C-alpha positions in Angstrom: 0.0 0.1 0.0 1.1 3.4 -0.9 1.4 5.1 2.6 3.2 7.8 4.4 3.3 10.8 6.5 3.1 14.5 5.2 3.9 16.2 8.5 7.4 15.6 10.2 9.6 17.9 12.0 13.4 17.4 12.4 16.3 18.8 14.2 16.4 21.6 11.8 13.5 23.2 13.8 12.1 21.6 17.0 12.2 17.9 16.2 14.6 15.5 17.8 15.7 13.4 14.9 17.9 14.9 12.1 16.8 15.0 8.6 19.1 12.0 7.7 17.8 9.9 10.6 14.0 10.7 9.4 15.0 9.5 6.0 16.7 6.5 7.1 13.6 5.4 9.4 11.2 6.2 6.6 13.1 3.9 4.2 13.4 1.1 6.7 9.7 1.3 7.5 8.7 1.0 3.7 7.0 4.4 3.8 5.8 5.6 0.2 6.2 9.3 0.9 7.1 11.6 3.7 7.3 15.4 3.9 9.8 17.2 6.1 7.8 20.3 7.2 10.1 22.1 9.7 8.9 25.5 11.2 9.9 28.4 9.3 13.2 26.9 7.6 13.8 24.9 4.6 17.2 23.8 5.8 16.4 20.2 6.6 15.2 19.3 3.0 18.3 18.9 1.2 19.9 16.4 3.6 16.8 14.4 3.7 16.7 14.4 -0.2 20.4 13.2 -0.3 19.8 10.5 2.2 16.7 9.3 0.3 18.3 9.2 -3.3 19.0 5.5 -3.4 15.6 4.7 -1.7 11.8 4.2 -2.9 10.7 7.0 -0.6 9.3 10.1 -2.1 10.0 13.3 -0.4 7.7 16.1 -0.8 9.3 19.5 0.0 7.6 20.9 2.8 7.7 23.7 5.2 5.3 25.0 8.1 4.9 28.9 8.4 3.9 30.8 11.6 1.2 33.4 11.0 0.0 36.0 13.5 -3.3 37.4 12.2 -4.4 41.0 13.3 -7.4 39.5 15.1 -5.2 37.4 17.2 -4.2 33.8 17.7 -1.5 31.8 15.7 -2.5 30.2 12.6 0.1 27.4 11.0 0.3 27.1 7.3 2.0 24.3 5.5 3.7 24.8 2.2 4.1 21.7 -0.2 6.1 21.0 -3.5 7.6 24.6 -4.0 10.7 25.1 -6.0 13.9 24.3 -4.3 15.5 27.7 -4.9 12.5 29.8 -3.3 14.2 32.8 -2.5 11.0 34.6 -1.6 9.8 31.8 0.4 13.1 31.7 2.3 12.8 35.4 3.0 9.5 35.0 4.4 10.9 32.3 6.7 13.7 34.6 7.8 11.1 37.4 8.6 9.0 35.0 10.7 12.1 33.6 12.6 13.1 36.9 13.5 9.3 37.8 15.0 9.8 34.5 16.9 13.2 35.4 18.3 11.3 38.7 19.3 8.5 36.9 20.9 11.0 34.4 22.7 13.2 37.3 24.2 9.9 39.0 25.3 9.0 35.8 27.2 12.2 35.6 28.6 11.7 39.1 30.1 8.4 38.4 31.6 9.7 35.1 33.2 12.7 37.1 34.6 10.3 39.7 36.2 8.3 36.6 37.7 11.5 35.3 39.2 12.1 32.4 36.8 15.5 32.4 35.3 16.6 31.1 32.0 20.1 30.1 30.7 20.3 32.9 28.1 23.7 31.5 27.0 21.7 28.8 25.1 19.3 31.0 23.3 20.0 32.5 19.8 20.7 36.3 19.6 17.7 38.5 18.6 19.2 39.0 15.3 19.8 35.5 14.6 18.1 33.4 11.8 18.4 30.0 13.9 15.1 28.5 14.6 13.8 29.2 18.0 10.2 28.4 19.3 8.5 28.0 22.8 9.1 24.3 22.9 12.8 25.2 23.5 12.0 27.5 26.7 9.8 24.6 27.9 12.4 22.1 27.7 14.7 24.6 29.5 11.8 25.1 32.1 11.7 21.3 32.7 15.4 20.7 32.8 15.9 23.6 35.4 13.2 21.8 37.5 10.6 24.8 37.4 7.6 22.6 35.9 7.4 18.9 35.6 6.5 18.8 32.1 6.3 20.7 28.8 2.5 20.8 29.2 2.8 22.6 32.4 5.2 24.9 31.0 2.9 26.0 28.4 -0.1 26.0 31.1 1.9 28.2 33.6 4.1 30.3 31.4 4.2 30.0 27.5 0.8 29.3 26.5 -1.9 31.7 25.4 -3.1 33.2 28.8 0.2 31.8 30.3 1.9 34.3 33.0 4.8 34.9 30.6 3.1 34.7 27.1 3.9 37.2 24.6 2.4 37.1 21.0 4.5 36.9 18.0 4.2 40.2 16.2 1.7 40.4 13.4 2.6 38.4 10.3 -0.4 38.2 7.8 -1.4 34.6 6.9 -2.2 35.9 3.2 1.8 36.8 3.0 2.4 33.1 3.9 0.0 31.9 1.4 1.3 34.3 -1.4 5.2 33.3 -0.5 3.9 29.7 -0.9 2.3 30.2 -4.4 5.0 32.4 -5.5 7.5 29.4 -5.3 4.9 27.4 -7.1 3.6 25.5 -3.9 0.3 24.3 -2.4 -0.7 25.9 1.0 -2.5 23.9 3.7 -4.0 24.8 7.0 -1.9 22.9 9.6 -3.6 20.8 12.5 -6.9 23.1 12.6 -9.3 22.5 15.7 -12.9 22.8 14.8 -13.2 26.5 16.1 -10.1 27.4 13.7 -12.0 26.0 10.9 -15.2 27.8 11.8 -13.4 31.1 12.4 -10.9 31.0 9.4 -11.5 28.6 6.6 -13.5 31.1 4.6 -11.3 33.8 5.0 -8.3 31.6 4.3 -9.9 30.1 1.3 -10.6 33.8 -0.2 -6.9 34.4 0.3 -6.0 31.2 -1.7 -5.7 28.3 0.4 -5.4 25.0 -1.1 -6.1 22.3 1.5 -6.9 21.3 5.0 -4.7 18.9 7.2 -7.6 16.5 7.9 -6.1 13.1 8.9 -3.9 13.2 12.1 -3.7 11.4 15.4 -5.7 13.6 17.4 -8.8 14.0 15.2 -11.3 11.1 14.5 -15.0 10.4 14.2 -17.2 13.2 13.8 -14.5 15.9 13.9 -12.7 14.3 11.1 -15.8 14.2 9.0 -16.6 17.9 9.9 -12.9 18.7 8.4 -13.6 16.7 5.4 -17.0 18.5 4.8 -15.4 21.8 5.3 -12.9 20.9 2.6 -15.6 19.8 0.3 -17.7 22.8 0.7 -14.7 25.2 0.1 -13.3 23.2 -2.7 -10.3 22.2 -0.9 -8.2 19.1 -0.9 -7.2 17.1 2.3 -4.0 16.0 3.5 -2.8 14.1 6.6 0.2 13.8 9.0 1.6 12.9 12.5 3.0 16.4 13.3 6.1 14.2 14.6 8.7 15.6 16.5 10.4 12.6 18.1 9.5 13.4 21.6 9.4 10.8 24.3 5.6 11.2 24.8 5.1 10.6 21.2 4.6 7.2 19.1 7.4 6.9 16.6 7.5 7.5 12.9 5.3 5.2 10.8 2.8 4.8 13.8 0.4 7.2 12.0 0.1 6.9 8.3 -2.1 8.2 5.5 -2.7 6.2 2.3 -2.5 7.5 -1.0 -6.1 7.2 -1.7 -7.1 9.4 1.4 -4.9 12.3 -0.2 -5.0 11.5 -3.9 -6.4 14.9 -4.8 -3.4 16.5 -3.0 -1.1 14.1 -5.1 -3.2 15.3 -8.1 -2.5 18.9 -7.4 1.5 18.2 -6.9 1.7 16.8 -10.3 -0.5 19.6 -12.2 0.3 22.6 -10.1 3.2 22.6 -7.9 6.8 22.9 -8.7 7.9 19.4 -7.9 5.5 17.8 -10.2 7.7 17.3 -13.2 10.2 15.9 -10.9 8.4 13.1 -9.4 6.2 10.3 -10.8 3.6 9.5 -8.2 2.6 5.8 -8.0 -1.1 5.0 -8.5 -3.1 5.7 -5.6 -5.8 3.2 -6.6 -4.7 0.4 -4.3 -4.7 2.7 -1.1 
């Protein structure tokens, strides 16, 4: 069966496994396709591509962009199938990374005022392009014994409503979608909750959104059906993936898979609309 995972993070952003480790495990598991979708960086794609050169695993170029709408709340948009040398998309990644750095240092200052110290030597400088995210701060809080778990770190300090939370400076989701399209890629709403779809699917569809991530470990039954119906109503394709980070509390790569049949319209769009289409030959999805 033609199966795979279209949402995987590596050590290029906040994953535990390197791109080459992900590639090796995907090949060993017999996956038909994977997508490396690191946060706001494309740096993991080339190592993964090189590692998969002599395998049967298809690598779909991917990225996960962070948007902060003016209305509030962070949205994540997945880009797929874009050009390898997508400079406009790389520039958007840099701009978002700078904003994430600003957010991180704002949180650090609030933590300091609350009497919670962070080893600042382990953090990127404000002007760096190195990936940073709140999971890094959460891991540091756990390591220092301030909290017992990542979940507690977000509840007490880092998540929306937490004591040290600072939102990322505004970044229009339309800019993310436009950058993905300019690079001849496809734009997909990442891991949406029901309220996210209710609030955002119509505006995002008007901005040019191509798909919704519908199949994922934490979504099943009526919720999954709701996503499928929303996609059908707004004429969007569906995708699926595990959102794997390789953390101790996660199931390993390959535990969650989507079939080619489930995401066949996504594959069709890759071959006809995306930049990677002429570069790959997608196997038939008829057998699942």
